[in-house]
C-alpha positions as CSV (number, residue, x, y, z in Angstrom):
1,M,-41.1,-81.2,93.5
2,A,-43.1,-80.9,90.7
3,N,-44.4,-77.5,91.7
4,V,-40.9,-76.4,92.1
5,S,-39.7,-78.1,88.5
6,T,-43.0,-76.2,87.0
7,G,-41.8,-72.9,88.5
8,F,-38.5,-72.9,87.2
9,S,-39.4,-73.7,84.2
10,K,-41.8,-70.5,83.9
11,T,-39.2,-68.4,85.5
12,Y,-36.4,-69.6,82.8
13,V,-39.2,-68.8,80.3
14,I,-40.0,-65.3,81.7
15,I,-36.0,-64.4,81.6
16,I,-35.7,-65.6,78.1
17,I,-38.6,-63.8,77.0
18,I,-37.5,-60.4,78.7
19,Y,-33.6,-60.9,77.3
20,L,-35.4,-61.3,73.9
21,L,-37.8,-58.0,74.0
22,L,-34.6,-56.6,75.0
23,L,-32.7,-56.7,71.9
24,S,-33.2,-55.2,68.8
25,V,-35.1,-57.9,66.3
26,V,-34.2,-57.2,62.5
27,E,-35.2,-59.0,59.2
28,N,-35.3,-62.7,58.8
29,G,-31.8,-64.4,59.1
30,T,-29.7,-61.6,60.4
31,R,-28.3,-60.9,63.7
32,I,-29.8,-58.8,66.5
33,T,-28.0,-56.6,68.4
34,G,-27.1,-57.5,71.7
35,C,-24.3,-59.6,72.2
36,T,-22.8,-61.0,75.4
37,S,-19.8,-63.1,76.4
38,Y,-21.6,-65.4,77.8
39,N,-23.8,-67.9,76.2
40,P,-27.8,-66.2,77.6
41,F,-29.5,-69.3,77.0
42,K,-27.1,-71.2,79.9
43,I,-28.5,-69.9,82.2
44,N,-27.9,-72.7,84.9
45,G,-23.9,-72.3,83.9
46,T,-23.0,-74.9,82.5
47,Q,-21.1,-74.6,80.0
48,L,-18.0,-76.0,78.7
49,P,-14.9,-75.4,79.9
50,N,-13.4,-74.6,76.6
51,T,-16.1,-72.7,75.2
52,T,-14.7,-69.7,77.4
53,K,-11.8,-69.6,75.6
54,C,-10.2,-66.6,73.5
55,P,-7.5,-65.7,71.4
56,P,-5.1,-63.2,72.7
57,S,-6.4,-59.7,71.3
58,C,-9.6,-61.4,69.6
59,T,-13.3,-60.5,70.4
60,C,-15.2,-63.5,71.7
61,E,-19.5,-62.8,72.1
62,Y,-22.6,-65.2,72.0
63,C,-24.7,-63.1,69.6
64,P,-28.3,-64.2,69.2
65,H,-29.8,-65.0,65.6
66,F,-33.0,-65.7,64.4
67,S,-34.5,-68.1,61.4
68,S,-37.9,-68.7,60.5
69,S,-38.3,-71.7,63.4
70,E,-36.4,-70.8,66.0
71,I,-34.5,-68.2,68.5
72,Y,-30.5,-69.2,68.8
73,T,-26.8,-67.8,69.6
74,V,-24.1,-68.2,67.7
75,H,-20.6,-67.9,69.4
76,S,-18.7,-65.1,67.1
77,V,-14.8,-64.8,67.4
78,N,-13.5,-61.9,65.3
79,C,-9.6,-62.0,65.0
80,R,-9.7,-59.7,62.1
81,E,-6.3,-58.2,61.6
82,K,-4.3,-59.4,64.2
83,S,-1.0,-60.5,62.4
84,F,-1.6,-64.4,63.0
85,K,0.8,-66.5,60.7
86,H,-1.2,-69.5,61.6
87,I,-5.1,-70.3,63.3
88,P,-4.6,-70.1,67.0
89,K,-6.5,-73.2,67.5
90,E,-5.7,-73.9,71.1
91,D,-7.3,-70.8,71.9
92,I,-10.5,-70.2,69.7
93,P,-13.8,-71.6,71.9
94,V,-14.7,-75.2,71.1
95,D,-18.4,-73.9,70.1
96,V,-17.1,-71.2,67.6
97,G,-20.0,-70.5,64.9
98,L,-18.6,-67.9,62.9
99,L,-14.6,-67.4,62.8
100,R,-13.1,-64.0,61.4
101,L,-9.9,-64.7,60.6
102,D,-8.9,-62.6,58.1
103,E,-6.7,-59.5,56.4
104,N,-3.9,-62.0,58.8
105,H,-0.6,-63.3,57.6
106,I,-1.7,-67.0,57.8
107,T,-0.1,-69.0,55.0
108,T,-1.0,-72.7,56.4
109,I,-3.8,-74.8,57.1
110,E,-3.2,-78.0,58.8
111,S,-5.0,-80.9,58.7
112,D,-6.2,-80.2,62.7
113,D,-6.6,-76.3,62.8
114,L,-9.9,-76.9,62.3
115,V,-11.0,-80.3,62.9
116,N,-13.0,-80.0,66.5
117,F,-15.1,-76.9,65.3
118,Y,-18.1,-78.8,64.8
119,D,-20.6,-76.3,65.2
120,M,-18.9,-73.6,62.8
121,T,-21.3,-72.2,60.2
122,S,-19.0,-69.0,58.9
123,L,-15.1,-69.4,57.9
124,N,-13.5,-65.4,56.8
125,L,-9.9,-66.1,55.6
126,D,-10.0,-63.6,53.1
127,G,-6.6,-61.5,52.5
128,N,-4.4,-63.8,54.2
129,L,-1.0,-65.6,52.3
130,L,-3.0,-69.3,51.7
131,G,-2.1,-71.3,48.3
132,Y,-2.9,-74.2,47.0
133,T,-0.2,-76.2,48.2
134,T,0.0,-75.0,52.0
135,I,-3.8,-75.8,52.4
136,S,-3.8,-79.6,53.8
137,D,-6.3,-81.9,52.0
138,Q,-8.4,-82.4,55.1
139,A,-8.1,-78.5,56.2
140,F,-12.0,-78.6,56.1
141,D,-13.0,-82.4,56.6
142,G,-14.6,-81.3,60.5
143,L,-17.2,-78.5,58.8
144,S,-19.8,-80.5,58.1
145,K,-21.8,-77.6,59.3
146,L,-20.3,-74.7,57.4
147,T,-22.6,-72.9,55.1
148,F,-20.3,-69.9,54.0
149,L,-16.5,-69.6,53.0
150,Q,-14.8,-66.8,52.4
151,L,-10.8,-67.2,50.5
152,N,-11.0,-63.5,48.9
153,Y,-7.8,-62.2,48.2
154,N,-5.1,-64.9,48.9
155,R,-2.9,-64.2,46.2
156,A,-1.1,-67.6,46.0
157,L,-3.8,-69.8,45.7
158,T,-3.5,-70.5,42.4
159,H,-5.4,-74.2,42.2
160,V,-8.6,-75.4,43.7
161,K,-8.7,-78.7,45.0
162,R,-11.6,-81.7,44.9
163,I,-10.8,-83.2,48.0
164,W,-10.7,-79.8,50.0
165,F,-15.0,-79.8,50.0
166,Q,-15.4,-83.7,50.0
167,K,-16.7,-83.1,54.2
168,L,-18.5,-79.4,53.4
169,I,-21.8,-80.9,52.7
170,S,-23.7,-78.4,53.8
171,L,-21.6,-75.3,52.4
172,E,-24.1,-72.5,50.4
173,V,-21.8,-70.0,49.6
174,L,-18.4,-70.0,48.2
175,Y,-16.5,-66.5,48.0
176,M,-12.8,-67.3,46.1
177,R,-12.7,-63.6,44.4
178,Y,-9.6,-62.0,43.5
179,S,-6.9,-64.5,44.1
180,S,-4.7,-66.4,41.4
181,V,-7.1,-69.3,40.8
182,K,-6.3,-71.0,37.1
183,T,-7.6,-74.7,37.3
184,I,-10.7,-76.0,39.3
185,Q,-10.5,-79.7,39.6
186,S,-13.6,-81.9,38.0
187,G,-16.3,-82.7,40.8
188,S,-15.1,-80.3,43.4
189,F,-18.2,-79.0,44.4
190,N,-20.0,-82.6,44.1
191,N,-20.5,-83.3,47.5
192,C,-22.1,-79.8,48.4
193,R,-25.4,-80.6,47.9
194,N,-27.1,-77.1,49.3
195,L,-24.9,-75.3,47.3
196,N,-26.3,-72.2,46.5
197,T,-23.7,-68.9,45.5
198,V,-20.2,-69.5,43.4
199,Y,-17.7,-65.9,43.0
200,L,-15.0,-67.0,41.2
201,T,-14.6,-63.5,40.0
202,S,-10.9,-61.8,39.1
203,N,-8.9,-64.8,39.2
204,L,-7.0,-66.7,36.1
205,I,-9.1,-69.1,35.3
206,T,-8.8,-70.2,31.7
207,S,-11.8,-73.0,31.7
208,F,-13.4,-74.7,34.2
209,P,-14.7,-78.5,34.1
210,A,-17.9,-80.0,32.3
211,D,-19.5,-81.1,35.4
212,I,-18.9,-78.2,37.6
213,F,-22.1,-76.6,38.0
214,R,-24.3,-79.9,36.8
215,N,-26.8,-81.4,39.0
216,H,-26.8,-78.8,42.0
217,P,-30.7,-78.3,42.7
218,F,-30.3,-74.9,44.6
219,L,-27.9,-72.9,43.0
220,Q,-28.4,-69.8,41.8
221,N,-25.7,-67.3,41.5
222,V,-22.4,-67.7,39.6
223,D,-19.8,-65.3,38.8
224,F,-17.1,-65.6,36.4
225,S,-16.5,-62.1,35.8
226,H,-12.6,-61.0,35.3
227,N,-11.1,-64.3,34.1
228,T,-9.8,-65.4,30.9
229,L,-12.2,-67.9,29.7
230,S,-12.4,-68.6,26.2
231,K,-15.4,-71.4,26.1
232,I,-18.4,-72.1,28.2
233,H,-18.9,-76.0,27.9
234,D,-22.6,-77.3,26.1
235,D,-25.4,-77.7,29.1
236,V,-23.1,-75.7,31.8
237,F,-25.9,-76.2,34.0
238,L,-27.6,-79.4,33.4
239,G,-29.6,-80.4,36.5
240,S,-29.4,-77.3,38.0
241,P,-32.9,-75.7,37.9
242,E,-32.7,-72.9,39.9
243,I,-29.7,-70.8,38.3
244,A,-31.1,-67.1,38.4
245,Y,-27.5,-65.1,38.3
246,F,-24.7,-66.1,35.9
247,T,-21.9,-63.4,34.1
248,M,-18.7,-64.2,32.6
249,Q,-18.0,-60.5,31.9
250,N,-14.8,-59.7,30.9
251,N,-13.1,-62.8,29.7
252,K,-11.8,-63.8,26.2
253,I,-15.2,-65.0,24.9
254,T,-15.7,-65.2,21.3
255,T,-19.2,-67.0,20.6
256,L,-21.5,-68.4,22.5
257,N,-23.3,-72.0,21.7
258,Q,-26.7,-72.7,21.7
259,K,-26.2,-75.7,23.1
260,V,-24.5,-74.3,26.7
261,G,-28.3,-74.2,27.4
262,I,-28.6,-70.3,28.6
263,Q,-31.9,-70.0,27.1
264,N,-33.6,-73.2,28.7
265,L,-33.4,-71.7,32.4
266,T,-36.7,-70.8,33.5
267,K,-35.8,-69.3,36.7
268,L,-33.0,-67.1,34.8
269,V,-33.2,-63.3,35.9
270,K,-30.1,-61.4,35.2
271,F,-27.0,-62.3,32.6
272,G,-23.6,-61.0,31.8
273,F,-21.4,-61.3,28.6
274,A,-20.4,-57.9,27.9
275,Y,-16.4,-56.9,27.6
276,N,-15.9,-59.8,25.7
277,P,-14.3,-59.5,21.7
278,L,-17.8,-61.2,20.3
279,N,-17.7,-62.4,16.7
280,C,-20.9,-61.6,15.9
281,D,-21.8,-63.8,12.9
282,C,-24.2,-67.1,12.4
283,N,-23.2,-68.6,15.6
284,L,-24.5,-65.7,17.3
285,V,-27.7,-65.5,15.6
286,W,-29.8,-67.5,18.0
287,F,-28.7,-65.5,20.7
288,R,-29.4,-61.8,19.2
289,R,-33.0,-63.2,18.5
290,W,-33.0,-64.8,22.4
291,I,-32.2,-61.1,23.7
292,N,-35.3,-60.0,21.8
293,Q,-37.6,-62.8,22.9
294,T,-36.4,-63.0,26.7
295,N,-37.4,-61.2,30.2
296,V,-33.6,-61.6,31.3
297,T,-31.9,-58.3,32.3
298,F,-28.9,-58.0,29.8
299,I,-25.9,-56.7,32.6
300,N,-23.8,-53.5,30.6
301,T,-25.4,-54.6,27.1
302,E,-23.6,-51.4,25.8
303,H,-21.2,-52.9,26.4
304,T,-21.9,-55.8,24.6
305,T,-20.3,-55.6,21.7
306,C,-19.4,-56.9,18.4
307,K,-15.5,-56.8,17.6
308,N,-16.0,-58.0,13.9
309,I,-18.0,-55.2,13.2
310,N,-16.4,-52.4,14.6
311,E,-17.6,-53.4,18.1
312,T,-21.0,-52.4,17.2
313,S,-23.4,-53.3,20.0
314,I,-24.9,-56.7,20.1
315,L,-28.4,-55.0,19.7
316,N,-27.2,-53.4,16.5
317,F,-26.5,-57.0,15.1
318,D,-28.7,-57.4,12.4
319,A,-28.5,-61.0,12.3
320,D,-31.3,-61.7,9.9
321,S,-29.5,-60.2,7.1
322,L,-27.4,-63.2,7.2
323,K,-27.7,-66.2,5.6
324,C,-26.8,-68.6,7.5
325,Y,-27.7,-72.8,7.8
326,D,-27.8,-75.2,10.5
327,V,-25.4,-78.6,10.4
328,T,-28.5,-80.9,9.2
329,M,-29.3,-78.1,6.1
330,I,-25.3,-78.3,5.0
331,I,-25.3,-82.3,5.6
332,I,-28.8,-82.1,3.2
333,I,-27.8,-79.9,0.6
334,A,-24.0,-81.6,0.7
335,T,-25.6,-85.0,-0.2
336,C,-28.1,-83.7,-2.3
337,S,-25.0,-82.6,-4.9
338,S,-23.3,-85.7,-4.3
339,A,-25.5,-87.3,-5.8
340,A,-26.6,-85.2,-8.1
341,F,-22.9,-85.1,-9.4
342,L,-22.8,-89.1,-9.6
343,S,-25.7,-89.0,-11.4
344,V,-24.5,-86.6,-14.1
345,A,-21.7,-89.0,-14.1
346,G,-23.0,-92.3,-14.3
347,F,-25.2,-90.6,-17.2
348,L,-22.1,-89.7,-18.8
349,I,-20.3,-92.7,-18.7
350,Y,-23.3,-94.8,-19.9
351,V,-23.6,-92.5,-22.7
352,F,-20.1,-92.3,-23.9
353,R,-19.7,-95.9,-22.8
354,W,-18.5,-96.9,-26.6
355,D,-15.9,-93.9,-26.7
356,I,-14.6,-95.0,-22.9
357,R,-13.8,-98.5,-24.5
């Protein structure tokens, strides 16, 4: 009996090896060609019955992937451009890993629409009709393994709720571009401890909470371009030391306070600050000097201009020509002036005390 078991194990291993050799293996973390309608790693046919389901007109297939430590299959369900008005939860296989529902007409996500898909790692909901009032508070509660979430081009999405992200503890990448987002609730990403990338490009955001990007040890990429931001909070990335890419181009920012702490990001590689109505005065002297000192690449430097100096390039802003004093110096000068005035006044009062009497 042991020999039979050993023989079966060897046969199983050989089948897997041959299967993998027939596939075209590419770079780490990317898909391997050779998708099938069944799971090739379940040779004995023990798949759960509800893993063979597939929504009408969609494509459901098992596609091999691999990481640095293992080779695995992902059940991919592609329902792109199928005119769905709601998520076809009854027909989606329970072991779905990658679900594409982009370019449909989905208006709502109910609390039980996605709750049973525990293995899902990627969800694409681009180009639908979702709004912040039509996404249930518990919409993503069952997706504890989700790492990639796309919500681009949902024009009714005007606000981002904190509660949506409370159970997304594995989330790494969030795309919420080309929508109508105006506000983001404080603490929205507090439980997303693996967060790496946040793209909120082309929305209507006027400000974001001071704590939204703090204390994220793996956060590297943040894009707030094409919004209506007028200010960036001090210590915006406090506790997030891995920031490598940060851009806030095409906003309404007039200055950048040194306390924002951009200059303290030792891993920063690219920084975008172009197409903002900058007021190049004493408040930007530190920034102009930092440009000369840092190795950071500035995106569209030629379009980073001083609105108050005839749209001249920030590179032509002569910061050293300004006579600027920091707050401490101003306080010292004011204190000394007051002391001098009081001393003189006291002396004059003493000298003319009899006349005054």
